[in-house]
C-alpha positions in Angstrom: 66.9 -76.0 36.4 67.0 -79.8 36.4 64.8 -81.9 38.6 65.8 -81.8 42.3 68.8 -79.5 41.7 70.9 -78.9 44.9 70.4 -75.2 45.6 73.0 -75.3 48.4 76.1 -76.8 46.7 79.2 -77.5 48.7 77.4 -79.0 51.7 78.1 -82.6 52.7 74.4 -83.4 53.0 73.2 -83.4 49.4 69.8 -84.9 50.3 68.8 -81.7 52.0 70.0 -79.6 49.1 68.0 -81.7 46.7 64.9 -81.5 48.8 65.2 -77.7 48.7 65.7 -77.9 44.9 62.5 -80.0 44.6 60.5 -77.2 46.1 61.9 -74.8 43.6 61.2 -77.3 40.8 57.6 -77.8 41.9 56.8 -74.1 42.3 55.8 -73.6 38.7 53.3 -76.4 38.7 51.8 -75.3 42.1 51.4 -71.8 40.7 49.6 -73.3 37.7 47.3 -75.2 40.1 46.5 -72.0 42.0 45.2 -70.6 38.7 43.3 -73.6 37.5 42.1 -75.5 40.6 40.1 -72.8 42.3 37.1 -74.8 43.4 36.6 -76.2 46.9 37.1 -79.9 47.4 34.5 -82.0 49.2 36.8 -82.5 52.1 38.3 -80.9 55.2 41.9 -81.1 56.4 42.7 -82.6 59.8 42.3 -79.2 61.4 38.7 -79.0 60.2 39.3 -76.4 57.5 37.8 -76.6 54.0 40.2 -77.7 51.4 40.6 -76.2 47.9 41.4 -78.4 45.0 44.7 -76.5 44.7 45.6 -77.6 48.3 45.2 -81.2 47.3 47.1 -80.9 44.0 50.0 -79.2 45.7 50.0 -81.8 48.5 50.0 -84.8 46.1 52.6 -83.2 43.9 55.0 -82.6 46.7 54.5 -86.0 48.3 55.2 -87.8 45.1 58.3 -85.8 44.2 59.9 -85.7 47.7 59.4 -89.4 48.5 61.0 -90.2 45.2 64.2 -88.7 46.4 66.9 -91.0 47.9 67.3 -90.2 51.6 63.8 -88.9 52.3 62.3 -91.0 55.1 58.9 -89.4 55.7 56.5 -86.8 54.4 54.1 -84.9 56.8 51.5 -82.4 55.5 49.0 -80.1 57.0 46.5 -81.6 54.6 47.0 -85.2 55.9 46.1 -86.9 59.2 49.3 -88.9 59.5 52.9 -89.1 58.4 53.7 -91.1 55.2 56.8 -93.1 56.0 59.6 -94.4 53.7 63.3 -95.1 54.3 65.8 -92.3 54.7 67.5 -89.9 57.1 65.7 -86.7 56.2 62.1 -85.9 57.0 59.9 -83.2 55.5 56.9 -81.3 56.9 54.9 -79.1 54.6 52.1 -76.6 54.5 51.5 -77.1 50.7 49.4 -73.9 50.2 49.6 -71.4 53.0 47.0 -68.7 52.7 44.6 -70.6 50.4 41.7 -68.5 51.7 43.4 -65.7 49.7 42.7 -67.4 46.4 39.3 -65.7 45.8 40.6 -62.1 46.3 43.9 -63.0 44.5 46.1 -62.2 47.5 49.3 -63.7 48.8 49.8 -67.4 49.0 52.8 -69.7 49.4 54.3 -73.0 50.5 56.1 -73.6 53.8 58.5 -76.5 54.4 60.8 -77.8 57.1 63.5 -80.5 56.7 64.3 -82.5 59.9 66.7 -85.1 60.9 64.0 -86.9 63.0 60.5 -88.0 61.8 57.6 -85.7 62.9 56.2 -85.0 65.3 59.4 -83.5 66.5 60.7 -80.3 68.0 62.1 -77.4 65.9 65.7 -78.0 67.2 65.8 -81.0 64.9 65.4 -78.9 61.8 68.3 -78.9 59.4 66.7 -76.5 56.8 63.5 -74.6 56.3 62.0 -72.4 53.6 59.0 -70.9 52.0 57.8 -70.1 48.5 55.7 -67.0 47.7 53.5 -67.0 44.6 53.3 -63.3 44.2 54.0 -60.9 41.3 57.1 -63.0 41.0 57.7 -66.5 42.5 60.4 -66.2 45.2 61.8 -68.7 47.6 63.5 -68.0 51.0 65.7 -70.8 52.4 67.5 -71.1 55.7 70.3 -73.6 56.2 73.4 -73.7 58.3 72.5 -70.3 60.0 72.3 -68.5 56.6 69.2 -67.3 54.8 69.1 -66.9 51.0 66.4 -65.6 48.7 65.8 -66.8 45.2 63.7 -65.7 42.3 62.2 -68.6 40.3 61.5 -67.9 36.7 61.4 -70.0 33.5 62.6 -73.1 35.3 65.6 -71.4 36.9 66.3 -70.4 40.6 68.5 -67.3 40.8 69.9 -65.9 44.0 68.9 -62.3 44.6 70.0 -62.0 48.3 72.8 -64.3 49.6 72.5 -63.2 53.2 68.9 -62.2 54.2 68.8 -60.6 57.7 66.1 -58.9 59.7 66.7 -55.1 59.5 67.7 -53.7 62.8 65.2 -50.8 62.7 61.7 -52.3 62.7 59.1 -50.7 60.5 56.0 -53.0 60.2 53.6 -55.2 62.2 50.9 -57.7 61.4 48.6 -59.2 64.0 46.0 -61.9 63.5 43.0 -63.0 65.5 41.2 -59.7 66.1 41.7 -57.3 69.0 38.4 -58.4 70.7 39.9 -61.9 71.1 43.3 -61.0 72.4 44.3 -61.4 76.0 45.2 -58.3 78.1 49.0 -58.9 77.8 49.0 -58.9 74.0 46.4 -56.2 73.6 48.5 -53.8 75.7 51.7 -54.6 73.8 49.9 -54.3 70.5 48.7 -50.8 71.4 52.2 -49.8 72.1 53.5 -51.0 68.8 50.7 -49.6 66.7 51.7 -46.2 67.8 55.1 -46.4 66.0 55.0 -49.1 63.4 53.0 -49.5 60.1 50.3 -52.1 59.7 51.1 -54.8 57.1 48.7 -57.7 57.4 47.6 -59.8 54.4 46.0 -62.9 55.8 48.8 -65.3 54.6 51.6 -65.9 57.1 54.3 -66.3 54.4 53.6 -62.8 53.0 53.4 -61.2 56.4 56.7 -62.8 57.6 58.3 -61.8 54.3 57.4 -58.2 55.2 59.2 -58.6 58.5 62.3 -60.0 56.8 62.3 -57.1 54.3 61.5 -54.2 56.6 61.9 -55.4 60.2 59.1 -55.6 62.7 56.7 -58.2 64.2 54.2 -60.7 63.0 52.0 -62.3 65.6 49.1 -64.7 65.8 48.7 -64.8 69.5 46.7 -67.0 71.9 43.1 -66.1 71.7 40.4 -66.0 74.4 38.4 -68.7 72.5 41.6 -70.5 71.3 44.2 -70.4 74.0 46.5 -72.9 72.2 46.6 -70.5 69.1 45.6 -71.1 65.5 48.7 -71.8 63.5 50.3 -75.3 63.4 53.6 -75.7 65.2 55.1 -78.4 62.9 54.1 -77.0 59.6 54.2 -73.2 60.2 55.7 -72.2 63.6 58.8 -74.3 63.5 59.9 -73.7 59.9 59.2 -69.9 60.0 60.8 -69.6 63.4 63.9 -71.3 62.1 64.1 -68.9 59.2 63.6 -65.8 61.3 66.1 -66.9 63.9 68.7 -67.8 61.2 68.1 -64.2 59.8 69.1 -62.7 63.2 65.6 -62.3 64.6 63.7 -64.2 67.2 60.6 -66.5 67.5 58.4 -67.1 70.5 55.2 -68.6 71.7 55.1 -65.7 74.2 57.5 -67.5 76.6 60.1 -69.4 74.7 61.5 -70.0 71.2 59.1 -71.9 68.9 62.1 -74.2 68.2 62.0 -75.3 71.9 58.2 -75.8 72.2 57.3 -79.4 72.9 55.0 -81.2 70.4 52.8 -84.3 70.8 50.9 -84.4 67.5 51.8 -83.1 64.0 48.7 -80.9 64.0 49.4 -79.3 67.4 48.8 -75.5 67.4 50.8 -72.7 68.9 50.6 -69.0 69.7 53.2 -67.4 67.4 55.4 -64.3 67.3 58.2 -63.6 64.8 60.4 -60.6 64.4 63.1 -58.4 65.7 64.8 -59.7 68.8 64.1 -56.5 70.8 60.4 -56.6 70.0 60.1 -60.3 70.9 62.0 -59.9 74.2 59.8 -56.9 75.2 56.7 -59.0 74.3 57.9 -61.9 76.5 58.5 -59.5 79.4 55.0 -58.1 79.0 53.5 -61.7 79.2 55.6 -62.4 82.2 54.3 -59.3 84.0 50.7 -60.3 83.4 51.1 -63.8 84.8 
């Protein structure tokens, strides 16, 4: 696969296609960094979390490659305080290494990205594409663009389509909930009890892996508002909007408990949000439960 290959050929916006191709091209090097850059850096990210050396390597690699593409006007990262601005009509927001706390136990990790037509901070309705890479037993990439979701396997420098039309299965099977029951509010705790009686637990501590389970088997992933963190834990710009865009393009639904994550207002690129992703029926029932508890 040549550098910055357009993985969505036939579209008029070739810049977006080349951005997607750049994430596929960078995946092998990021996977190598996961194996070799395992130590903690002497820094924290803007959210106050400890950074691994692999976080910084992935961030620097992606910034360099993406801003080198014609048409990319800005680069925003969970690992950076502010947006790096250039000239162009497409804007990229990235979580370079989602689930980096899973490095020590060798569990799921990945990269999340959103491509916007407006510079962040910006709402999710301004997304034109989004995707994530999982560095699992194989390296896979899921991309949503123009209301269609594709899955690729990345191997030996090539990205091969393995599913040309990813959709959330209509019969939900799995759930994964973050934050700990003791910290949930009553509305979510009641709903969680209901779901736990009929769905299987799948929670791995990395959002990309947990959402991939939902795309594969149907179900619900939630990291709700917590009693000690009412604004939620996950970042809206870097995690909530891109993953919400993917799930909605796959026929599911996203929510902060009241509205789509794509409609949630944002003031700062590091704003947090409660997050729920999954089958439309499960999300609608969750929103009804929150409404009754208000």
